N, C-alpha and C positions, 0 to 999 in steps of 0.2 A: 525614127530612132537613130541616133548617131552619137558621135563624140563631141563634147564641148571643148573646143580649142581656145576659148576666149581667154583663158588664163595665160596663154602663150602669145597672145596677140601683141601685148606691149613689150614683152621681153624678147630680146634677140638671142637666139640660141645658135651658136656657131656649129658647123659640122653636123647638122641634123639632116637625116635622109629618111624617106619613106620607102618601105619595102612591101612587096606583095608577092604571094606565091602564084605562079602562072603555070597552069597544067598544060595549056596548049600554046605552043610558040606562035601559031598563026594568029592568036588574039592580039599580039603586040604589033603595033604599027611598025613598018620597016624603018622609018626614020628614027624611031625610038630604039629599035634593036641596034641599029648601027652606032648610035651614040652610047648605048649602055654597055655593049659587049661585042666582041668579034666572034666570028664562027670558030676561029682557032681556039679561043678561050672556052667556048661551049664544048668543043670536041675534047679539049684537055680535061675539062670537068667530067664529061661523060666517061672518058678513059679511066680517070681516077675512081669514079663511082663504080664502074664495072670491076676494077681491080679490088676495091674495098669489099664489094659483094662477094667476089671470088675468095678473098682472104677470110671473110666471115664464114663462108661455106666450108672452107678447109678447116677452120678452127672448130666448127661444129662436128665435123667428121673426126678430127683428132680427139676431141673431148669424148665422143662416143667410143673410140678405140681405147682411150684411157680407162673409161668405166668398165669396158669388157675385159681389159687386161687385169684390172684390179680384182674383178670377180674370178678370173681364171687363177690368179696368184693365190687368192684366198682359198679357193677349192683345192689347189695343189698343196697348200700348207696344211689343210685339214687331212688330206690323204697321207702326208708325211707323218703327222702326229699319230694317225691311226696305225700306220705301218710300224712306227717306233714302239707304240704300246703293244702291238702284236709280237714284235720281236722280243721285247722285254719279257712278256708272258711266256713265250716259247723258251727263252733262256732259263727262267725260273722252273718251268715244267721239266725241261731237260735235266736240270740239277736235281730236282725231286725224284725223277725216275731213276737217275743214276744212284742216288742215295737208297732208294727203295730196292733196287737191284742188289746193291752191296749188302743190305740188311738180309735179304732173302738168301744170298749166297752164304753169309755168315751162319744163318740158321740151318741151312742145309749141310754146311760143313761140320757143324757141331753134332748133328744128329747121327 
């Protein structure tokens, strides 16, 4: 089982290259390694890969912090609304008690 390259046998395709994923650098012959890339290039790629992984990890941590902060803010807003509702109820109750007190004083004063 393989690929049929016969359709490309007669055509000349410029700037065509074959690529393969290599998991073990030792599998590549030294003469091929030296012609394809330099150690400095590989080290630079490794450095950028590590930097990219580090940035991805930081991004995941920041996203988790954002989700936690959103939950905290939401909870805080619910507490503020409950406090405001309680404060309003207390204000109405206070006014009612003052009115009721005045009514009782008027009744007691008339009797």
